[in-house]
N, C-alpha and C positions, 0 to 999 in steps of 0.2 A: 504492501500499499502506500502510496507515497504523501508525504508529508510539506507541507512549506513553512518555514520558520522566516523570521526576523531577527538580526543579527544587529542588538540593543546596540553594542559599538560604533559598527560600520555602518549600519543602518541599510544593507543588503539583504536580499528575499532571495533564497534558495531553496529549493525543491529537493529533500530526503526521501529515498525508499529504502523501508524495515518491513519488519511483520510488525503487525499490531503487537504483541508478545515484546517488543524489543523498545517499542516506542515509551515506557514509563524510566528505561535505565537511560536511553538515548536523550532525554529533559534532564536526569539527575546529573548528569555526564559534561553537558554543555548548558548553564546555567547562564551563557549570553546571547541563548538564543530563546526567542519567545513563538509561540504557536502565532502562522498569520495566515489570516482569511480573506482569500481575496475575491470571490466568489461563493456564493451557496452551494449547497452539495447537490449534485445532479443525481435526483432520486428517478429510478427508472419510471419512465411512462407517463414523469409530470412533464407538461410544458405550459405551464401559467396557468391554469385551469383551463382553457380549451379544449383540451382530450377528457377532462373530470365531467362534461355534462354528457358525454356521452355513455357514461357508466351511473349515473347518477338515475336512481329512481324518483317515478315523479311525486312519490309523498315525499321526498327530500325537498322537493322542488318546492313545493306549496312550503311547507316549512319557512324554507330561504325568502320565498314571497314575501311569508304575512313577517320576518324581521324586516322585508324590503320597505312593508308599507312602516313599520314603527318609525323607521329611519330613512325618513326621505330623500336627503340627500348624500345618500352612501355611494359608494360602488356595487354594495351588493342590492339595494334600490336599482340604479342604473341597470344593472343585468338581469335581475328575476322578477322585480316587478310590473305586473303588466297594467293596472288600470289608473293610468294617469289622467289627467283634466288638464284640459288643452292651456288653463290656468297656471300649473305646474309646471308645465313644461316652457311656456315665454318665461315665468319667473327663473327658471333654471339659466335663462339662455342670459335672459340679464344678468342674473350673478356672476355668470361666467364672463360675459362681458367685462364686467367693471373691473374681476380679480385681474384679468389680462392687462386691462388698463393699469390699475394700480401696480402690476409686476413691472412693465414696462417703464412705467414712471422710476420704481425704485433703481432699476438697470440703468435707464440715464442717468438717476443721481451719481452711482457708484463710477459711473464712469468718466 
């Protein structure tokens, strides 16, 4: 298995290959190295949730839709909630527009 470490002194990142059983001894022998996580672990079959819906049954989707109804501006609501009124859709568009304007102003101020 590969492990990535950050050298605390040199600030360089290096990958080492070792067995899981060797990991603890390696860490004890190299106190100047710190485990470095540059990306989330790759879980087999996981592709950011897009593939997950194909395997999810309708009962669970209904539960997610109910949660989305209680939290209307959450990403969960965007994905699973079905009954949005025209007013809600327009309100969300206006909110997104103003958030983008505010972000652009902040970027301009920092430059």
